[in-house]
C-alpha positions, -999 to 999 in steps of 0.1 A, spaced: -723 139 -509 -748 166 -512 -761 179 -546 -776 211 -556 -788 219 -592 -782 254 -602 -809 275 -618 -809 273 -656 -809 310 -661 -777 330 -661 -771 354 -632 -789 333 -606 -764 325 -578 -764 294 -556 -759 296 -519 -723 283 -525 -716 313 -547 -714 290 -577 -733 302 -608 -737 296 -645 -758 284 -673 -757 252 -693 -734 251 -723 -747 252 -758 -760 217 -755 -782 228 -725 -764 207 -699 -769 221 -664 -742 229 -639 -743 207 -607 -728 217 -574 -713 190 -551 -702 194 -515 -673 169 -518 -663 167 -481 -668 186 -449 -649 197 -417 -655 178 -384 -679 205 -374 -701 199 -404 -691 229 -424 -682 224 -460 -645 219 -469 -645 212 -506 -671 222 -531 -670 214 -568 -693 222 -597 -694 201 -629 -713 204 -662 -726 172 -678 -701 146 -669 -687 145 -633 -652 147 -647 -660 180 -664 -653 203 -635 -660 240 -640 -652 252 -605 -636 240 -573 -637 259 -540 -621 252 -506 -635 266 -473 -621 270 -438 -637 254 -407 -657 286 -400 -671 286 -435 -648 312 -450 -636 306 -486 -599 298 -487 -595 294 -525 -615 294 -557 -605 280 -591 -623 280 -624 -620 252 -650 -628 246 -686 -628 211 -701 -616 198 -668 -585 220 -668 -577 252 -648 -589 281 -669 -597 316 -659 -593 331 -625 -579 314 -593 -581 333 -561 -566 325 -526 -579 342 -495 -566 349 -459 -586 335 -430 -602 369 -425 -615 369 -461 -591 394 -476 -574 386 -509 -541 368 -507 -534 359 -544 -550 362 -578 -537 342 -608 -552 335 -642 -549 303 -663 -555 292 -698 -556 255 -706 -538 246 -673 -511 272 -678 -506 305 -660 -516 332 -685 -522 368 -676 -516 389 -645 -503 373 -612 -507 393 -580 -504 388 -543 -513 410 -513 -504 413 -477 -532 406 -452 -537 443 -447 -545 448 -484 -511 463 -495 -498 448 -528 -470 423 -522 -460 412 -557 -471 416 -593 -461 401 -626 -473 386 -659 -473 351 -674 -477 341 -710 -487 304 -716 -470 293 -684 -438 313 -686 -430 344 -666 -427 374 -690 -418 410 -685 -412 429 -653 -419 413 -618 -420 435 -587 -421 427 -550 -430 452 -523 -425 456 -486 -456 459 -465 -453 497 -464 -455 499 -502 -418 504 -509 -402 483 -537 -384 452 -523 -372 438 -556 -376 440 -594 -365 417 -622 -374 411 -659 -383 377 -673 -381 365 -709 -396 331 -718 -398 321 -682 -361 330 -674 -346 360 -657 -332 382 -684 -318 417 -677 -311 435 -645 -324 424 -611 -324 448 -582 -331 440 -545 -337 468 -520 -334 473 -482 -366 485 -464 -349 520 -462 -349 522 -500 -312 517 -505 -301 491 -530 -291 457 -515 -279 439 -546 -277 445 -584 -270 418 -609 -276 409 -645 -291 378 -661 -289 364 -696 -313 335 -703 -316 327 -667 -279 328 -659 -260 355 -640 -237 373 -663 -212 401 -657 -209 422 -626 -228 417 -594 -228 444 -567 -239 440 -531 -244 469 -507 -246 475 -470 -279 490 -457 -260 524 -453 -256 525 -491 -219 517 -491 -205 490 -515 -202 456 -498 -189 433 -526 -184 430 -563 -182 397 -582 -182 387 -619 -200 358 -635 -200 339 -667 -231 318 -673 -239 317 -636 -204 308 -624 -178 330 -606 -153 342 -632 -129 371 -630 -122 396 -603 -140 400 -569 -137 425 -541 -151 429 -506 -153 462 -487 -157 472 -450 -191 486 -439 -177 515 -418 -146 527 -437 -156 516 -472 -121 504 -478 -112 472 -496 -107 442 -472 -103 414 -498 -97 409 -535 -88 382 -559 -99 363 -590 -120 333 -598 -117 309 -627 -148 286 -633 -160 291 -598 -126 285 -580 -99 308 -567 -73 312 -594 -44 336 -592 -38 361 -564 -60 366 -534 -52 393 -508 -65 405 -474 -63 442 -463 -67 461 -430 -101 478 -430 -87 510 -414 -53 516 -429 -58 497 -462 -25 479 -456 -22 445 -472 -22 418 -445 -17 387 -465 -15 373 -500 -19 339 -515 -17 324 -550 -41 297 -562 -43 274 -591 -78 260 -599 -88 263 -562 -56 250 -547 -33 273 -528 2 271 -541 18 300 -522 9 323 -492 25 349 -470 16 374 -442 28 410 -439 
């Protein structure tokens, strides 16, 4: 392994882009090339202060010398900014940590530089609104978290801007009505949930006519009660069946 002692004064940067001053005890920061690629270029670089297990920074590099990721540490634990890069050097992801836990903003980008996702963490748990984007900048999805669990409305979109799916969460479980849409904006399906399980009525619709093609009811995730099929053009009922806890007890065609 190769060693390089960083300058004692703040603001002086090493060749490896690792910098810093000793802590209050005056201990220096030492940079170590931990391993290399077959072509001799550095692969993993760490920096420690005082003891070798007191890592303050770890960086990974590609075979051509480009930085792939960079993580800061405090007391040997991830602390502060972590960045991940594309092979061309553009930013892929930026995350912040506090005592090994994600804490602060969390963002990712497409290789062209357009924002891909953004959200916030509090002591390791997702919190507040998270948004994902298509590469053209349009919103692809949005959801709210509470204490690390989805809580509230979640909406997914097609690339044309129309809604793809709308559903609601309570403490991480789907609750109430879920609606799905075709990319033309017409309703595709409606389901009801109780604590993440199908419960209650459901309906499916035809993409072209918008007419109902199937409906029925669930109980604890299983067909229960009547389930019927309809002609997509005329709306005429084609068949009907009766279920009890997922088992069909009666059926007829029309």
